[in-house]
N, C-alpha and C positions, 0 to 999 in steps of 0.2 A: 059299694062304690068302686068304680073301676079306676085303678091307678096306672098311669103310663109313665115310663121312664125312658127318655131318649138318650142316645149316645151317637158319637160321630160328629161330623161338622168340622169347621176349622177354616184355615186360610189355604187357598189353592190358586194357582196361576190360571189365566184364561186358557181354555182347551183341556184343562185337567179334569180329574174325576174325584168324587167323594161318595161315601156311602153312609147313609143315616140308618140307624136301627131304633126300634121302639119296642120295649117289652111291656106286656100287660099283666096285671095281677087280677085275673077274672077267670072263673071256672068255665064260662060259656063263650070263650074267645071265638070259636069257629062260627058262632051265630051272628057275629057283627060284621057290618060294612066298615072297612078300615080306610083311613084317608091320610094324606099329607097335604098340608097347607103352608103358605108362607106369607110373611108380612114385613113390609119395610116401613120405617117411621113416617107417619103422616098419611099412610094409605091403609085401606081396608085389607083385612086378611083375605087371601084368595086361595081357592082350591087348586091344587097342583095335580093330584092323582087320587083315584079311589080303586079299591079292589073289593069285589063283592064275595058273598058266601061261596059261590061256585067257581070263583077265580077270575071272573070277567073283570076287565080293567078299563078305566077311562082316564084320559089325560087332558090337561089344558092344552090348547093349541100351541101355546108358547113353549112347551116342554116336549112335545111329541117328537120321537126319534132320538131324544137325548136322555130322558129319564125313564127308569123302569121301577115299578112298584111290585113287591112280592110279599107273600105272607107264609108263615110256617105255623100252622095251627097246633102242632105238637109242642113247639117251643113257645107258642103264644107271642110271636114277634111279627112285626111288619117292617119292611125295609124299603128304602128308596135309594136306588143307585143312580147317581147323576154323572153323566159323561158330557164331554165337550162343553164344559161350563163357560158361561159368559159373564162379564161384569154385572149385567142386569139380573143375574141369578142371585146376587147378594141379597140376603134377607135372613130373618129368623124363621126357621122351619118347625112346624108343629105337627105331630101325629094326632089322629083323632079316632075315637071309637063311636060308631053310630048305629042306630037301628035301621032296618030295611026301608023304613019310610023317611029316613033322613034325620030323625031326632038325634041330636048329639048327646052323648053320655059323658064324655071326658076328653080332655086335652092333655097332651104332653107338656112338659115344662118349657119346651123350645130349645132349638139348637142353632147357634149362629153359623151361617155359611157366608164366607167372604171370598169373592173372586177378584183378584187384583194382581197386577204384575209389580 
């Protein structure tokens, strides 16, 4: 079973930046598609960004230009750098490990991000 441990998050003012990290305990980390998602109370969890085995990246339209996903296969980590944050970015952020066909194998515990002045 894949275990994911998130770190980072917190409170930031509008326009500020935060970096989330997610460390995985799995031997075949480089074989997975990694993702970041977010959820606000009362709404469904939404996909924010993914990074595939070869390094190709996809972003939700709402975060393009402000968020950057990256992976370090040697350290078995996936990160999400968030810049120019807006209040509507406030949510709990989750990392995920997925197969190439989209099957989810594990979720992180969630990291709270709050954007407020």
